[in-house]
C-alpha positions, 0 to 999 in steps of 0.5 A, a space after each residue: 528560502 523559496 518554497 518554489 521548485 521545479 516540478 520533479 520527475 522522481 520515480 522512486 518506490 518510496 518514500 515517494 514524490 508528493 504533489 508540490 502544492 501539498 508540500 508547500 502548504 505543509 512547509 508553511 504549517 510546520 512553521 505556523 499552523 492556523 496562526 497559532 504561533 506554533 508549528 503543526 509538529 509542536 501542538 499536542 496530539 490531543 488538542 482541539 487543532 490536532 483532533 480537527 486534523 484527525 477528524 478531517 482526515 477520516 472524513 476525507 478518506 471516507 468521501 474518497 473511498 465511499 467507506 460504508 458505515 460498517 467500517 471504521 477508519 483509524 491511523 497508527 504509527 509505523 509502516 507496512 511492517 508494523 501493519 502486517 505484524 499488528 494485523 496477525 495478532 489482532 485478527 487471530 484474536 478476533 477469530 477467537 472472539 468470534 468463534 471461541 476457536 483458533 484457525 490458520 490465517 491464510 496467505 496468498 504469496 505473490 511477491 516479497 511483501 506478502 511473503 514477509 507478512 507470512 513469515 512475520 505471522 509465523 515468527 509471532 507464533 500466529 497459526 498460519 499457512 501459505 494458501 499459494 506461492 505464485 512462484 510454484 505456478 510458473 516454470 521460472 520459479 519467480 514472482 511474475 504472475 498471479 495464478 488463475 483462481 481455478 488452480 488454487 480455489 480448492 485450497 480455500 473452499 470449505 475450509 476455516 481461516 482466521 483471515 486471508 491476507 494478500 498484498 494488493 500491489 507488490 512494489 518490488 516485483 511489479 505485480 498487482 491484483 486486477 480483481 479480488 479472488 471470488 472464492 474469498 470475497 464470496 465466503 461470508 466466513 472469511 475476512 479478507 485482509 489486504 495491504 494497499 500501501 502502494 496502490 491506495 487511492 489509485 483506483 476505485 475499490 469496493 471497501 465492503 469486500 474487505 475485513 481490513 485494509 492497511 496502507 502505509 503512507 510513504 508510497 502514494 499518500 504521504 510521509 513515512 511513519 504513519 499507516 491508515 487502517 479501514 476495518 469492519 466494526 464487527 472485527 473490533 467487537 470480536 477483538 474486545 470479546 477476548 480475554 488475554 488469558 484465553 489467548 495465552 491458553 491458545 498460545 496466541 500472542 497478545 497485541 502490544 497495547 499501542 497496536 491494539 486496534 480497539 484501544 486505538 479506535 476508542 482513543 481516536 487514533 491518539 492513544 499514544 502520540 500520533 505524528 500529527 504533522 505526518 497525518 496533516 500531510 496525508 490529509 492535504 493529499 486527500 484534499 488535493 485528490 478531492 480537488 482533482 475530481 476524486 479517485 475516479 479522475 485519478 484512476 483515469 490518469 493512472 490508466 493512461 500513464 501505465 498504458 503509454 509506459 508499458 506500450 513503449 517498453 513492449 514496442 522494443 521487445 529485443 531491447 527491453 524485458 518485462 518479466 511480469 505477465 500482462 494480466 498481473 502488471 502493476 499500474 503503480 510499479 513498472 519493472 523492466 530490465 535491459 536485454 543488452 548487457 553492460 548498459 544499466 549504469 548508462 541507462 541511469 546516468 542518461 536518465 539522470 541527465 534528463 532529471 529522471 530519477 529513482 529508476 533503479 530496481 530493488 536490490 533483490 531483483 535488480 533492473 529498473 523500476 518506474 513507480 508512477 504513483 498518483 503524484 507523478 503527472 502524465 507529463 512526467 511519464 511522457 518524459 520517461 517514455 520519450 527517454 526510453 524510446 531514445 535510449 533504445 534507438 541509440 543503443 540497439 
């Protein structure tokens, strides 16, 4: 079987397209890694080769994101859902360890993923509240915007939170924070916790402003089944200070041992069996990005991709509808609908004939979604742009 393939133009939201050269190398390593006579998925997660992959992945990520010494990097099984579940219990414990008290976690709800994160914290009986739900700030009652900070900052200032959570890019609704809220990052007593699953490494960020960053791999940097974490070392210390008995007294759930952040870090991400092949693929993506020129080069390409795609959709306002307000439009997930009824299936069929796939919108909102993650080249997006133009002209 050949390892060659025609470069795909797949716009699925995740699991998503990966660079072909990454998959080619991963396929070879799955059969025989480092001439061991064994595949990467067959070696011990505590072997010298596996440890080297863990260390290399951490170092490459630190280089790409300019991660300061104040923060630690680790990897853990699961995806975004495992991530926001474990964040709730670990960060609630960290606040108890730091203050000896409990406080609500605050959630900035801008789409379905941040809402699910809040609902999970509440289900786990972690003290929490919604600081704002963006649905409440528009006449449509939908996730179409991020409200200006001036409209909700009084709900944060002068108040105590165990942490404040946001999903930086909402894949379902195509909404992205274009800057972090100042009232949170400027408050030294608040730890900002962010889900970057779908825009990690798509643009430069200042890691020092975050208490914790969580990112599932399967959207922008790898395969499903593994999540990366970047966490302040002080938070790890605060978690370790807490005795389980005190958490029981405060009625805060104790984190399962496999998802206890200090335990995972102390064991170099290998407390239990880390999916080392999945991490290897992630690391190959890191190396691929470094060769391209790093995050700065990728950000320029992503800006160009998003611009030409939004420009063509905006050019046909009587045919395409873009629900998200311009200031909150995602550069990773472009959502849109057709104003003319009865054409949805034809749009997908005609797109597939041009080998443009993965464009169907999330089942909860319908319409269409073009996920233009790092692996999608400018040339791929240009093909989609041409199709969008042709389809509008032919079906006006």
